[in-house]
C-alpha positions as CSV (number, residue, x, y, z in Angstrom):
1,X,22.7,17.0,-23.7
2,X,22.7,16.2,-20.0
3,X,19.1,17.3,-19.7
4,X,18.1,14.9,-22.4
5,X,19.9,12.0,-20.6
6,X,18.1,12.8,-17.3
7,X,14.8,12.9,-19.0
8,X,15.7,9.6,-20.8
9,X,16.1,8.0,-17.4
10,X,13.3,9.8,-15.7
11,X,11.0,6.8,-15.1
12,X,13.9,4.5,-14.2
13,X,15.1,7.0,-11.5
14,X,11.5,7.3,-10.3
15,X,11.2,3.6,-10.0
16,X,14.4,3.3,-8.0
17,X,13.3,6.0,-5.5
18,X,9.8,4.6,-5.4
19,X,11.3,1.2,-4.3
20,X,13.5,3.0,-1.8
21,X,10.5,4.8,-0.4
22,X,8.6,1.5,0.0
23,X,11.6,0.1,1.7
24,X,11.6,3.0,4.2
25,X,7.8,2.4,4.8
26,X,8.4,-1.3,5.3
27,X,11.3,-0.5,7.7
28,X,9.0,1.6,9.7
29,X,6.9,-1.5,10.4
30,X,9.9,-2.7,12.5
31,X,9.2,-1.5,16.1
32,X,12.9,-0.8,16.9
33,X,13.4,1.2,13.7
34,X,10.1,3.1,14.3
35,X,11.1,4.0,17.8
36,X,14.5,5.1,16.6
37,X,12.9,7.3,13.9
38,X,10.3,8.8,16.3
39,X,13.0,9.7,18.8
40,X,14.6,11.8,16.1
41,X,11.2,13.1,14.9
42,X,10.8,14.8,18.3
43,X,13.3,17.3,17.0
44,X,11.0,20.2,15.9
45,X,13.3,20.9,12.9
46,X,11.8,17.8,11.3
47,X,8.3,19.2,11.9
48,X,9.1,22.5,10.2
49,X,11.1,20.9,7.3
50,X,8.5,18.3,6.2
51,X,5.8,20.6,4.8
52,X,8.4,22.4,2.7
53,X,8.8,19.3,0.6
54,X,5.5,20.3,-1.1
55,X,7.4,23.0,-3.0
56,X,9.7,20.7,-4.9
57,X,6.9,18.2,-5.2
58,X,4.8,20.8,-7.0
59,X,7.7,22.0,-9.1
60,X,8.5,18.6,-10.4
61,X,4.8,17.8,-11.0
62,X,4.6,21.1,-13.0
63,X,7.8,20.0,-14.9
64,X,6.3,16.5,-15.4
65,X,9.4,14.8,-13.9
66,X,8.6,11.5,-12.3
67,X,12.1,11.2,-11.0
68,X,11.8,14.6,-9.2
69,X,8.5,13.7,-7.7
70,X,9.8,10.3,-6.5
71,X,13.0,11.7,-5.1
72,X,11.0,14.4,-3.2
73,X,8.7,11.8,-1.7
74,X,11.7,9.7,-0.6
75,X,13.3,12.7,1.0
76,X,10.0,13.6,2.7
77,X,9.7,10.0,4.0
78,X,13.2,10.0,5.5
79,X,13.2,13.6,6.8
80,X,11.5,12.5,10.0
81,X,14.9,11.1,11.2
82,X,17.4,13.5,9.7
83,X,17.9,15.4,12.9
84,X,19.3,14.1,16.2
85,X,17.0,13.4,19.0
86,X,16.6,16.5,21.1
87,X,17.8,16.6,24.7
88,X,14.5,18.2,25.8
89,X,11.1,17.7,24.3
90,X,8.1,19.9,25.2
91,X,5.3,18.1,27.0
92,X,2.7,18.7,24.2
93,X,5.0,17.6,21.5
94,X,6.0,14.4,23.4
95,X,2.3,13.6,24.1
96,X,1.4,14.2,20.5
97,X,4.2,12.0,19.1
98,X,3.3,9.3,21.7
99,X,-0.3,9.4,20.4
100,X,1.0,9.3,16.8
101,X,3.2,6.3,17.6
102,X,0.3,4.5,19.3
103,X,-1.9,5.3,16.4
104,X,0.5,3.8,13.9
105,X,1.3,0.7,15.9
106,X,-2.2,0.1,17.1
107,X,-4.9,-2.1,15.5
108,X,-5.7,-1.2,11.9
109,X,-9.4,-1.4,10.9
110,X,-11.2,-0.3,7.8
111,X,-11.8,3.3,9.0
112,X,-8.1,3.8,9.9
113,X,-7.0,2.4,6.5
114,X,-9.4,4.8,4.7
115,X,-7.9,7.8,6.7
116,X,-4.4,6.6,5.9
117,X,-5.3,6.4,2.2
118,X,-6.0,10.1,2.3
119,X,-2.3,10.8,2.4
120,X,-1.4,9.2,-1.0
121,X,-4.7,10.4,-2.4
122,X,-3.9,14.0,-1.5
123,X,-0.4,13.7,-3.1
124,X,-2.0,12.3,-6.3
125,X,-4.5,15.2,-6.4
126,X,-1.8,17.7,-5.7
127,X,0.5,16.3,-8.3
128,X,-2.3,16.1,-10.9
129,X,-3.2,19.8,-10.3
130,X,0.4,21.0,-11.0
131,X,0.9,18.4,-13.8
132,X,-2.2,20.0,-15.5
133,X,-0.8,23.5,-14.6
134,X,-3.7,24.3,-12.4
135,X,-1.9,26.4,-9.8
136,X,-5.0,27.6,-8.0
137,X,-6.3,24.1,-7.6
138,X,-2.8,23.0,-6.4
139,X,-2.7,25.8,-3.8
140,X,-6.2,24.8,-2.6
141,X,-5.0,21.2,-2.2
142,X,-2.0,22.4,-0.1
143,X,-4.4,24.4,2.1
144,X,-6.6,21.3,2.5
145,X,-3.6,19.1,3.4
146,X,-2.5,21.5,6.1
147,X,-6.0,21.9,7.5
148,X,-6.7,18.1,7.4
149,X,-3.4,17.5,9.3
150,X,-4.4,20.0,12.0
151,X,-7.9,18.5,12.3
152,X,-6.5,15.0,12.4
153,X,-4.0,16.1,15.1
154,X,-6.8,17.6,17.4
155,X,-9.3,14.7,16.8
156,X,-6.8,12.0,17.7
157,X,-4.4,14.0,19.9
158,X,-6.7,16.3,21.8
159,X,-5.0,19.4,23.1
160,X,-1.5,18.0,22.2
161,X,-2.6,18.1,18.6
162,X,-2.4,21.8,18.7
163,X,1.4,21.4,18.9
164,X,1.4,20.8,15.1
165,X,-0.4,24.0,14.3
166,X,2.7,26.3,14.2
167,X,4.7,23.9,11.8
168,X,1.6,23.3,9.6
169,X,0.7,27.0,9.3
170,X,4.3,28.2,8.8
171,X,4.8,25.5,6.2
172,X,1.6,26.4,4.5
173,X,2.5,30.1,4.3
174,X,6.0,29.4,3.1
175,X,4.8,26.9,0.5
176,X,2.0,29.2,-0.8
177,X,4.4,32.2,-1.1
178,X,7.1,30.2,-2.8
179,X,4.7,28.5,-5.2
180,X,3.0,31.8,-6.0
181,X,6.3,33.6,-6.6
182,X,7.7,30.6,-8.6
183,X,4.7,30.3,-10.8
184,X,3.8,34.0,-11.1
185,X,5.9,34.4,-14.2
186,X,4.3,31.5,-16.1
187,X,0.9,32.9,-15.1
188,X,1.8,36.3,-16.5
189,X,3.1,34.8,-19.8
190,X,-0.1,32.8,-20.1
191,X,-2.3,35.8,-19.5
192,X,-0.4,38.0,-22.0
193,X,-0.6,35.3,-24.7
194,X,-3.3,35.9,-27.3
């Protein structure tokens, strides 16, 4: 009975968390809030946690739960400031985050907007892959997201961009393994069906 009630309110819950996510994004346009968030984002735990949100995102897309997808995106958006600001920040990490902050607060032209649109586009494609139960396509998109993030980091951050390689690769491996293990059973059922 509870499951039916949750599904009944799936789109309403999704809308609420979609609005909350937009509120966080708008709050990040405030310079003071952005600086506060980035001070906490220097904590490497947030770098390692963020890619892991792809696992519940894929799960909820597979289960066709708008609420689950929306809540996961909200948690991903807020996770950059979950952890306290570290006492010591490595020089490469500090330089990379300084570049990222400058990038976000700098002038926005057409090319920058197109690059920024790749983020929601990649989530749409990833969600669509799992919604349609295309696990291999979904895993390919996850790999592309990780590679694109690393390329973006090096193109715009130079050598400091390599500081995101370890979190991106660790996140990619963990996500791929968990998704493979989580969806292995449905694959086997599908293959054994006549």
